[in-house]
C-alpha positions as CSV (number, residue, x, y, z in Angstrom):
1,A,-28.0,-24.2,-28.7
2,E,-27.1,-24.5,-25.0
3,L,-24.1,-22.2,-25.3
4,E,-26.1,-19.6,-27.2
5,A,-28.7,-19.7,-24.5
6,T,-26.0,-19.2,-21.8
7,R,-24.4,-16.4,-23.8
8,D,-27.8,-14.7,-24.1
9,R,-28.4,-15.1,-20.4
10,W,-25.1,-13.3,-19.6
11,G,-26.2,-10.5,-21.9
12,D,-29.1,-9.7,-19.5
13,P,-28.1,-7.2,-16.8
14,A,-30.6,-8.7,-14.3
15,Y,-29.0,-12.1,-14.7
16,I,-25.5,-10.6,-14.1
17,T,-26.8,-8.9,-11.0
18,T,-28.3,-12.1,-9.7
19,Q,-25.1,-14.0,-10.3
20,A,-23.0,-11.4,-8.6
21,R,-25.2,-11.5,-5.6
22,E,-25.4,-15.3,-5.3
23,R,-21.8,-16.2,-6.2
24,L,-19.8,-13.3,-5.0
25,Y,-22.1,-12.0,-2.3
26,Y,-22.2,-8.5,-3.8
27,H,-24.8,-6.1,-2.5
28,R,-25.9,-2.5,-3.1
29,P,-24.8,0.3,-0.8
30,G,-27.2,0.6,2.1
31,E,-28.5,-2.9,1.9
32,V,-28.3,-5.2,4.9
33,V,-27.2,-8.7,4.0
34,F,-27.8,-11.7,6.1
35,L,-25.7,-14.9,5.4
36,V,-27.5,-17.9,6.8
37,D,-25.2,-20.7,7.8
38,N,-26.3,-24.3,8.6
39,D,-29.7,-23.9,7.0
40,L,-30.1,-27.5,6.0
41,P,-32.8,-29.7,7.6
42,A,-31.5,-32.0,10.3
43,L,-31.9,-35.1,8.0
44,E,-29.7,-33.6,5.3
45,V,-26.8,-32.4,7.5
46,P,-23.7,-34.4,6.7
47,Q,-22.8,-36.8,9.5
48,E,-19.4,-36.9,11.2
49,R,-16.8,-38.4,8.9
50,A,-14.1,-40.9,10.0
51,P,-10.6,-39.5,10.3
52,V,-8.6,-39.4,7.0
53,S,-5.6,-41.0,8.7
54,S,-4.9,-42.6,12.0
55,A,-1.4,-41.0,12.0
56,V,-2.5,-37.5,11.3
57,E,-5.2,-36.3,13.6
58,E,-4.2,-32.7,14.5
59,T,-1.4,-30.4,13.9
60,P,1.5,-30.4,16.4
61,R,1.4,-26.6,16.8
62,D,-1.1,-23.9,16.4
63,W,-0.7,-22.7,12.8
64,M,-2.1,-19.3,13.5
65,T,0.5,-18.5,16.1
66,L,3.3,-19.6,13.7
67,L,1.8,-17.5,10.9
68,V,1.7,-14.4,13.1
69,R,5.2,-15.0,14.3
70,S,6.4,-15.3,10.7
71,V,4.7,-12.1,9.6
72,V,6.1,-10.2,12.6
73,A,9.6,-11.5,12.0
74,A,9.5,-10.6,8.4
75,G,8.2,-7.1,9.2
76,T,10.8,-6.3,11.9
77,A,13.8,-7.9,10.1
78,E,16.6,-5.5,9.2
79,T,17.3,-5.2,5.5
80,V,20.8,-6.0,4.3
81,T,21.9,-4.3,1.2
82,Y,24.9,-5.3,-0.9
83,E,26.1,-4.5,-4.4
84,I,26.5,-7.2,-7.0
85,G,28.9,-6.7,-9.8
86,V,29.7,-3.0,-9.4
87,P,30.8,-1.8,-12.8
88,D,34.2,0.0,-13.1
89,E,32.7,2.7,-15.4
90,P,29.6,4.7,-14.5
91,M,26.5,3.8,-16.5
92,E,25.2,6.3,-19.0
93,Q,22.1,8.2,-17.9
94,P,19.2,8.1,-20.3
95,A,18.3,11.3,-22.0
96,P,15.1,13.0,-20.6
């Protein structure tokens, strides 16, 4: 019965619109959307947690800098082409 009720809900266009707005942050053209962050009351805000490990506190390098360097290096690298297993006879061309 619960699955049938869920299926019926997903058949309703208004429910689908609501889910798209809430879950995927979809909006209609021309609408102004405000996303509120940290809207919890002060008593419900999670407190600072203890570190997960005493050995791993922070990364040794800035990961964003390393990512940008990697992308730039990949984009500016020269491409090397080589032939693998060049056949002795030319391949037949497919008929158009």
